N, C-alpha and C positions, 0 to 999 in steps of 0.2 A: 526093703528100702522105703516103701511107702509108709509102713508103720513107724519107722524111725523119724520120717519127716513129720508125721502126724504128732508124734510125741514132742518133737522140737517146737512145733507151733503151739502146742498146748502149754509147754513151759514158758513160752513168750507171752502167753495170755491171749492168743488169737483164737477165735472160734474155729473149731474143726470143720464147720460147714463151709469155710472159705477155701478148702482144699478138696479137689475132686480128681479121681483117676478114672479114665474111661479107655478101654481098648477099642480103637476104631481103625479099620483097615484104610489104606490109602484109596481104595476103590469106593469108600463110603462117604463121598463128599456131602451128600444130603444129610446123612446122619451126623457128620461133624458139625455142620451148620446148626442143626437142631440142638445138639448138646451145648454148643457155644452159646446159643440164644438162651436156652434154659438156665445155664449156669450164670450168665450175665444178669438175668432177671433175679435169680436167687441172691447174688451178691448185692445188687442194688437194693433189694428188700431188706438186707441185713444192715445197710447203712455204713457209716464210717467205721473202720477197724480201730479198735483200741488195743494198744500194746502196753504191757507193763514193762518196767525197766528190768532187764536181766541183772542178776547179781554179779 
């Protein structure tokens, strides 16, 4: 399912770096916060998303 999602965002012209999948247990609150912080920083560094119009 993730590969299908990645293909779809590629078709739409969105950078694949804007999608991330992490497996985090509900017992890993600290890990979740770390991943969320890292991903937020990465998205901010990419800037605004540009999408091409789908046919």
